N, C-alpha and C positions, 0 to 999 in steps of 0.2 A: 446411444444418445445420452447415457448417463455420464459421459465425459466427452470432451471435445478437444481436438488437437489441430494446431496450425503449424505450418512450417515457414520459416522466414530466414533471411540473411541479415546478419548484424551489419548495420549501416554506419557510415562515417559519423552521423549525428547521434548515434547510440553509444559512442565510446568516449573514454577520457584520454588523458595524455599518454597513458601506457597501452592504448588501444583495447582497453577492457570495458566490458558492458557496464554502463552506468546504472545506478539504482533508479534514477529518474526514468530512464528508458525502459527498464523492466516494469516499473509501476505503471507506466503509460500503456504498455502492451498488455499487462495483466488486466487492467480495467476494460480494455477493448474486448478481449476474449471472454471475460466474465459476463459482459453485457450480451454478447452474441449467444453464448451458451444458455444464459437465463431465458433469452427470447425463444430459443429452440425448444426448451422444456416447458414453456408456457407462462413464465412470470418475468419477462423482460420489461424494459421501460414502457413500451407501447401498451403492454397488457395491463400495467398497473396505473399509469397516469390517467387512464379513463376514470379511475376512482380517486384521483388526486393523491396517489401513493407513489413514493419513489424509494429506491434502494439508496442507502447511505453507508459507505465504507466506514466502519468504526475503529477497527484495529487490524494490524497486519504484522506478521513476523516472517522474516526472510533470512534464509541461510545460503550463502555462497560457498559451495564446495570447490568449484573451479570456475572462474569467470570466463564466459565466452569472449572471444576476441573478434576484432574487426574482420568482416567477410566470412566468419564462420556460419555454417548452415545449422540451424537448431530447430527443435520442435518444442512448442509450449503446449502443455496439456492442462486442462482445468476440469474440476468436477465439484458439484454441490454435495456437501457432506452431512446434510441433515441440519438439525437445529440444537441449540443449547440455551434454554430459557428464551429470552427475547432475541437472541442472536441466531442468524443463519450462517452456517459455516461453509467456506469454499477454499479448496486447496489448489495449488499450482505446482507444476514440475517442468523444468527446462532440461532437455537432454540433447545430445548430438542428433542431428537429423537422421543419421544412419543407424541410430541405436547406441546403447552404451550406458554407462553409469550416469546418474543425475548430476547436472552442473549447478542448478539452483533449485531449492525447495522453499515453498511458502505456504502459510495458512492464514486465513483472514476471517474476520467476523463482521457481518453486515446487519444493519437495522432497517426495518420498514418504517417509514415516516409519513405521516399525514402532512401534506404540504401546506394545508391551511392552518391546522392547529399546532403543527410541529411536534405532535405526540408520537411516541413509539407505539407500534402495533405488533401484536404477537403473530409470528409467522404462521402458526396453525390456524389462527382466525382468518388470515388473509388468503393463504395459499391452500388451506384444507389438506386433502390427501396428497397433493402435489409436493408438499413439504417433505414427505417421507418416501413417496413412490418414485420420485426422481433422484433420490439420494444414492450415492456410491460411498459406502462406508470403508474408505481406504485413506490412510494418513500419509500425506507428504511430510508433515510434522505432527507428531502425536499430541504435544501439549497445546492447549488452547492459548489464545492471546489474552493474557490476564492484564490487570492494571500494572502500569510501570511504576517503579519506585524511583522517583526523581528526587535528588537531594533537596532538602528544605533550606540548606545554607550552602554558601559557596558558589552559587550560580551568578556568573558575571555577564552583564549585557555586552554583547560583542558587535551587534549591528542591528539595523532596523530595515524593514522593507515595506514600502507602500504597495498595496495591491493594485496592479495595473491591468490594462486590457489583455496583455499576453498571459495573465495568470488565471483568468476566469473561463469557465466552460458555459455550456448552453443553459445551465441552471442559474447563471449569473453570480455564482460564488466561486471561490478559489478551488481549482482542481486539486484533488488529494496528492497527485504526483508532485505538484509544485512545493508542497510542504517538505517533502523528502529532498527536493533540490535545494531549498533554502537551508535545510538542516546540514547537508554536506558542505554548503558554502560557508557555514559557521565554524567548520573545523579548520584549524591552521593548515594552509596548503602544504607547508613544509613537512608536516606529519603524514599527510596523505601520500605525498610524493616519496617519502622515505620508507613507507611500509609496503606490504605485499598485496594491497588491494582490500576489498571489502571482505569481512568475515561474516557479519550478520548485522541486522538491524531490526528493531521492533518499534512500531509507531502507534500511538493512540491519537485519534482525531477527536477533539473535544468540543470544538465550536466552529461554526462556519464563519468565513470572512468574505466581504464583498469589496468591490472596487472602491478605492479611496481609503480603506481601512489601513492603519499602520500596525504592523506586527513587529514587536521588539523580540529579538532572539537572544536567549540566555544560554550560557554554556558552562559546564563543569567537566573537568577531566576526572573520571572516576577510577581509572586504572590505566596502565600504559596501553595506548592505542584504543582506549574506550572513552566515549564522550556521552554525557547526558545533555540533551538540548531541549529547550522549551520555547515555543512561540507564544507570546502574550499580546493581547489587544486590550489595552487598559488593564483592568484587574481580572480579565478573563483568560483562562488557559485555552489557547487555540489548538495546540498539539504538543505532545511530549514524545520524545524518542530517545532510545539508547542505541548508539552505533559502535560497533566493534570492527577494528581493522586488523588484518593479518600481520604478524610480525615482519 
């Protein structure tokens, strides 16, 4: 029970023009399995919302070793990795369904938030012994998700997005996977098409947005095949990400 694995086939809607597993599709699946596993070990959405507490994904780091392709059968495994200060840590691993070397590795940092006050709550205060008793101390990625260093200068506004019905989830704010989708849409298509797919990305979620909000997307090329992207709503940073593409 300290980890949970699901098996699934990569669908048409999960892949890009080269039939490779999209970042948005992985993020969506990762959120689903994270919620399911948290519920199995006693601190899922239904367990916490009774006390007006919810999980909020704060940071995520993802490495693509080899992208799964359309119709591939894969396994996605997740586990709760204990806590680090106010953060609860959760890792993910995608492997071929029949076993083999990892295809995708990810680590994430989550916050417990009081929905009424919007205050962060310490996981040991809310979860008690469950915070450590249910942990599996194994690293998919050893380094924690730290703060991203986004360039202070040279960020160019490349597009804007109004938050629409298709962007929001049952909390009535933009789903985290959508920010990843918007970030990849902010990269020049020609560069994505010319390179060998996703190498890695790290994203910090800084502020929620709701339907009708306008998010301006800023981009800077920080190295060949590497982009820093920030979404801003007025003077607030909504998200920041660094995306690296394979050569």
